[in-house]
C-alpha positions in Angstrom: 118.8 33.0 144.3 118.3 34.9 147.5 117.6 37.9 145.7 114.6 37.6 144.1 111.0 38.9 142.7 108.0 38.1 144.6 104.3 36.7 144.5 101.2 38.9 145.2 100.5 36.9 148.0 103.8 38.5 149.9 103.0 41.7 149.6 102.3 42.1 153.3 105.6 41.0 153.7 107.6 43.5 151.8 105.3 46.4 153.2 106.5 44.7 156.8 109.9 45.2 156.3 110.0 48.2 155.0 107.5 49.2 157.6 109.9 48.3 160.2 112.8 49.4 158.5 110.9 53.6 158.0 109.0 53.4 161.3 105.9 53.6 159.2 102.6 52.1 159.0 102.6 48.8 156.7 99.0 50.0 155.3 100.7 53.0 153.5 102.9 50.2 151.5 100.1 47.7 150.9 97.6 50.4 149.8 100.2 52.2 147.1 101.4 48.3 145.6 97.3 47.1 145.4 95.3 50.3 145.1 96.5 52.2 141.9 99.3 53.8 143.3 102.6 54.5 142.0 103.7 51.3 141.4 102.7 47.7 141.3 103.6 44.7 143.3 105.6 43.1 140.5 108.0 45.6 140.7 108.7 44.6 144.6 111.6 42.7 145.3 112.6 40.7 148.3 116.1 39.0 149.7 115.9 35.9 151.5 118.6 34.7 153.9 120.4 31.2 154.1 117.6 30.0 155.6 114.8 31.2 152.7 113.4 34.1 155.3 112.9 37.3 153.5 115.4 40.2 155.1 115.2 43.2 153.2 113.2 44.3 149.9 112.8 47.2 147.9 111.1 48.4 144.8 112.3 48.7 141.6 110.1 50.7 138.7 111.6 52.3 135.6 111.3 55.3 133.9 112.5 57.8 131.1 114.6 60.5 133.0 115.9 63.5 130.5 119.1 64.3 129.6 120.4 66.4 127.0 117.0 66.9 125.3 117.1 62.5 125.0 116.0 59.8 126.8 117.3 57.1 128.8 115.8 54.4 130.7 116.1 54.3 134.6 116.0 51.9 136.9 114.2 53.8 140.1 115.5 52.3 143.5 113.2 52.9 146.2 112.7 51.9 150.4 115.3 49.8 150.5 114.5 48.7 153.8 116.3 46.1 156.3 114.8 45.7 159.8 116.4 46.6 162.8 117.4 43.0 163.3 119.1 42.4 160.5 121.1 45.0 160.1 125.3 45.1 159.6 125.0 41.2 158.5 125.8 42.7 154.8 122.0 41.6 153.3 121.5 45.2 152.3 124.7 45.4 150.1 123.9 41.4 148.7 120.6 42.5 147.9 121.6 46.0 145.7 124.4 43.6 144.2 121.3 41.3 142.9 119.4 44.4 141.9 122.2 45.6 139.8 123.1 42.5 138.1 119.6 42.5 137.1 119.3 45.8 135.7 122.3 44.8 133.9 120.9 42.2 132.5 118.4 43.9 131.0 121.0 47.1 130.1 119.1 49.4 131.6 121.6 52.0 131.0 121.7 54.0 134.7 119.7 53.9 138.1 118.5 56.5 140.7 117.9 56.7 144.0 117.5 59.2 147.2 120.3 58.0 149.2 120.2 57.3 153.0 123.8 57.2 153.2 126.0 58.9 150.4 129.0 56.8 151.2 127.3 53.7 151.3 126.1 53.8 148.0 128.7 55.0 146.7 130.7 52.0 147.9 128.2 50.3 145.3 129.4 52.6 142.2 126.3 55.5 143.1 127.5 59.1 142.4 125.9 61.7 143.8 124.0 63.9 140.7 121.9 66.6 142.6 122.6 69.4 143.8 119.7 71.9 144.7 119.0 76.0 146.1 116.8 75.7 148.9 115.4 78.6 149.6 113.4 80.6 152.2 113.4 84.4 151.4 110.9 87.1 152.4 108.6 87.7 150.4 108.7 91.6 150.4 112.1 91.1 148.1 110.3 89.2 145.6 110.0 91.6 141.9 106.8 91.5 140.5 106.4 91.7 136.5 104.3 92.8 134.1 104.0 89.1 132.7 102.0 88.4 136.2 98.9 89.2 133.9 99.0 86.1 131.8 98.9 83.8 135.1 95.4 82.7 136.1 94.1 80.1 138.6 94.1 76.3 136.7 91.1 74.2 136.3 90.7 70.8 136.3 89.7 71.4 132.4 93.7 72.5 131.7 95.0 69.1 133.2 96.1 68.3 129.7 97.3 71.5 128.7 99.6 71.7 132.3 100.8 67.8 131.3 101.7 69.0 127.6 103.5 71.7 128.6 105.7 69.6 131.7 106.5 67.1 128.1 107.8 70.2 126.9 109.9 71.5 129.3 111.0 67.6 130.5 112.2 67.4 127.0 114.5 70.9 127.4 118.3 70.3 127.2 118.0 72.8 130.0 116.3 70.1 132.2 118.0 67.1 133.2 116.6 64.6 135.3 113.2 64.7 134.8 111.0 61.8 135.0 107.9 60.2 132.6 105.2 60.2 134.7 102.1 57.3 135.0 98.4 58.5 135.2 98.8 57.7 138.6 101.8 60.0 139.6 99.9 62.4 138.1 96.7 62.3 139.8 98.0 60.9 143.1 101.2 63.3 143.4 100.9 66.4 140.7 97.3 67.1 141.2 97.0 66.0 144.9 93.6 68.5 146.7 96.2 70.5 148.4 98.2 71.3 145.4 97.2 74.5 144.3 97.7 75.3 140.7 98.5 78.2 138.5 99.4 78.7 134.5 101.0 81.1 133.0 98.4 81.8 129.3 99.4 83.9 125.9 98.4 84.0 122.5 96.8 81.1 123.2 99.1 78.6 125.1 100.0 77.2 128.3 103.7 78.5 128.5 104.4 77.5 132.3 102.5 76.8 135.5 103.1 76.1 139.4 101.9 73.6 142.2 102.2 75.1 145.6 100.8 75.6 148.8 99.3 78.4 150.7 99.0 79.4 154.0 100.0 81.9 156.5 103.4 81.8 156.5 105.0 80.6 153.3 104.0 79.9 149.2 105.5 76.4 148.7 106.9 75.7 145.4 105.8 72.0 144.6 106.4 72.4 140.8 107.5 75.7 138.6 107.4 74.8 135.4 108.1 77.2 132.1 108.9 76.7 128.5 109.3 80.4 128.2 111.3 83.0 129.9 107.9 85.4 130.4 106.6 82.4 131.4 109.4 81.9 134.0 108.8 86.0 135.2 105.2 85.6 135.1 104.8 82.7 138.0 107.1 84.6 139.7 105.6 87.6 139.5 102.2 85.6 141.0 104.6 84.1 143.9 105.4 87.7 144.9 101.6 88.6 144.8 101.0 86.4 147.4 103.0 88.6 149.8 99.7 90.5 151.5 99.0 86.3 153.3 102.6 84.8 152.9 105.3 85.8 154.7 108.2 83.8 152.7 108.6 81.5 149.5 110.0 77.9 150.5 111.6 76.0 147.6 114.0 73.7 146.2 115.5 74.9 143.0 117.1 73.9 140.3 120.8 75.5 140.5 120.7 77.4 137.2 117.4 78.6 138.5 117.5 82.8 138.0 116.0 83.7 141.3 118.7 84.8 143.4 119.2 86.9 140.8 116.0 88.6 140.9 115.3 89.9 144.2 115.9 93.0 145.8 118.7 91.8 147.9 119.8 87.9 148.0 119.6 88.0 151.4 117.1 88.9 154.7 118.6 91.7 156.8 117.9 90.0 160.1 120.3 86.6 159.7 122.7 86.8 161.3 126.3 87.6 159.4 127.8 83.9 158.4 131.2 85.3 158.0 132.8 89.0 157.2 130.0 90.2 155.6 128.3 87.4 154.0 125.1 86.2 154.3 122.7 82.9 153.2 121.2 83.5 150.6 120.2 79.8 150.3 121.5 76.6 150.7 123.2 74.0 148.9 121.5 70.6 149.2 122.4 67.4 148.1 119.8 65.1 146.6 119.4 62.2 144.3 122.2 59.5 143.0 122.8 58.4 139.8 124.8 55.1 138.4 126.1 54.0 135.6 124.8 50.5 135.4 125.4 49.2 131.8 128.1 51.2 130.5 128.1 50.7 126.6 124.6 51.1 126.4 124.9 55.0 129.0 127.6 55.9 126.6 125.9 54.6 123.0 122.4 56.3 123.8 123.2 59.6 125.9 123.0 62.7 123.7 126.4 65.0 123.3 126.9 68.6 122.7 126.6 68.7 119.1 129.6 70.7 118.8 132.2 68.4 120.7 134.5 66.4 118.8 136.3 63.8 120.7 137.7 60.6 120.8 138.7 58.6 124.1 139.4 55.4 126.1 137.7 55.1 129.1 138.7 52.6 132.0 136.1 52.5 134.7 136.7 50.0 137.6 133.5 48.3 138.4 133.6 46.3 141.6 130.2 45.0 141.6 129.9 44.3 137.2 133.0 43.5 136.2 131.6 43.8 132.3 132.0 47.2 133.1 135.9 47.5 133.7 136.4 46.3 130.2 138.8 49.1 128.0 136.5 51.5 126.1 136.8 53.5 123.1 134.5 56.2 122.9 133.8 58.4 120.0 132.0 61.4 119.9 130.8 63.5 116.5 127.4 65.5 115.6 126.1 64.3 119.3 126.6 60.7 118.5 128.5 58.2 120.0 130.2 55.0 118.7 131.4 52.7 121.4 133.8 49.2 121.0 136.6 47.3 123.0 139.8 49.0 123.7 143.0 47.1 125.0 144.0 47.2 128.7 145.5 50.5 129.5 148.6 49.3 131.4 149.9 53.2 130.9 147.1 55.5 132.2 148.8 57.8 129.5 149.3 55.3 126.8 149.2 56.0 123.1 146.7 53.1 121.5 149.5 52.2 118.9 147.8 51.9 115.4 144.9 54.7 116.3 144.6 58.8 116.8 143.7 57.9 120.1 146.0 59.8 122.6 143.7 60.5 125.7 142.4 58.1 128.0 141.0 58.2 131.6 141.0 55.7 134.1 138.5 56.2 137.0 136.3 54.5 139.3 132.3 53.8 139.0 131.0 56.4 141.3 133.5 58.7 140.1 132.5 58.6 136.4 128.7 58.6 137.2 129.2 61.7 138.8 131.2 62.4 135.6 127.9 61.3 133.7 125.7 63.5 135.2 127.9 66.9 134.8 128.0 67.4 138.5 132.3 66.9 139.0 134.4 68.0 135.7 137.3 65.8 134.9 139.9 67.9 136.2 138.0 68.2 139.8 137.8 64.6 140.2 141.6 64.4 139.0 142.9 66.8 141.8 140.4 64.8 144.6 142.4 62.0 143.7 140.0 60.0 142.1 140.8 60.1 138.5 144.0 59.6 136.1 143.9 61.5 132.6 146.0 64.6 131.3 145.0 67.6 131.0 143.9 67.2 126.9 141.6 64.0 128.6 140.4 65.8 131.3 139.4 68.7 129.2 138.0 66.6 126.3 135.7 64.0 129.0 134.1 67.2 130.6 132.8 68.4 127.3 131.7 65.3 126.0 129.8 64.5 129.1 129.2 68.6 129.6 125.2 68.7 130.9 122.7 71.4 132.7 122.1 70.5 136.3 120.0 68.1 137.2 116.8 68.6 139.5 113.5 66.8 140.4 110.4 68.4 141.6 108.5 67.0 144.8 106.2 64.8 142.6 108.8 62.9 141.5 110.9 61.9 144.1 110.8 57.9 145.1 
């Protein structure tokens, strides 16, 4: 099989392919795979051409991803590389097809990746899952709050409390897309020497923390975690207090962050007007993509809003994984789903005889993956010409797949 796992002796081959693909140093890749880095060499994959020569490589590792207060296993795909001399021959696509088959066979619910091209990965069934606010705001606009007095510098003795705080926040239904972390990810990414740490402590408990970098230009937020509203305000006020040294705040924030609503003005007046009286308060940026890989498992394992009752038939066209194209009946109640096979939908709004189902949805996997992430509503997808379903079906599916915006802090980027 051209797509395959590797032998330990092939680590330099993978490192060489990825270094050529991304204009980097092969030694950096070798070190990360052999010296207690984020990944093991067992998580590397190669794709061989017809002559048996490796022509493409990627990394595949697994983490638990938070969603609606629960968890799903996610296959994380990174460093998908094809060297310059082998491009536009279909090797990258064939390698990804092999990857998707591997994930589907092991019944992995979803896969995540950071795309070099959204369009290319959409053609493989991935959908955009994450839009974030990138802000660069003058420190003088930031507010102060009395909760700042509960913030102190963190020491090495606080690392366990920080990890506990992160895990508590990760399973908050408001924080979707957060990943579990290994020891290496904590020590070599979150707790890197250049990342300063502050924490909010009150009533004997750590309720939030900040990983940041401070220089004369900016406070750059690496991770901002709060398990209480007072902790969030205290950490923002701590950032504001650095205004005598730093000129601005730089941060990639989740869409639901209220930072812009705390500013004296949501923009810097020295900024040029974008249109009429409109100035830029923040830049909306797209981030990682999600793909539903094993449709039945993704539907069964997900948590749903407790107050939603729904009965739907889904026909999801999946050109890469035909098993996902089988029509399914999705019944949701009390936050859980029952998933069973359904008849083919010859009519896109067909009422299935002998059942109470009158709501059918037909769409492709890339669109459904965006619906699954809650970043797109069913009606938006229908208006965009990407979904068939009547008004009741659209309302029902959107309610079923409701989720707070996905986000991922820099230590988890891959």
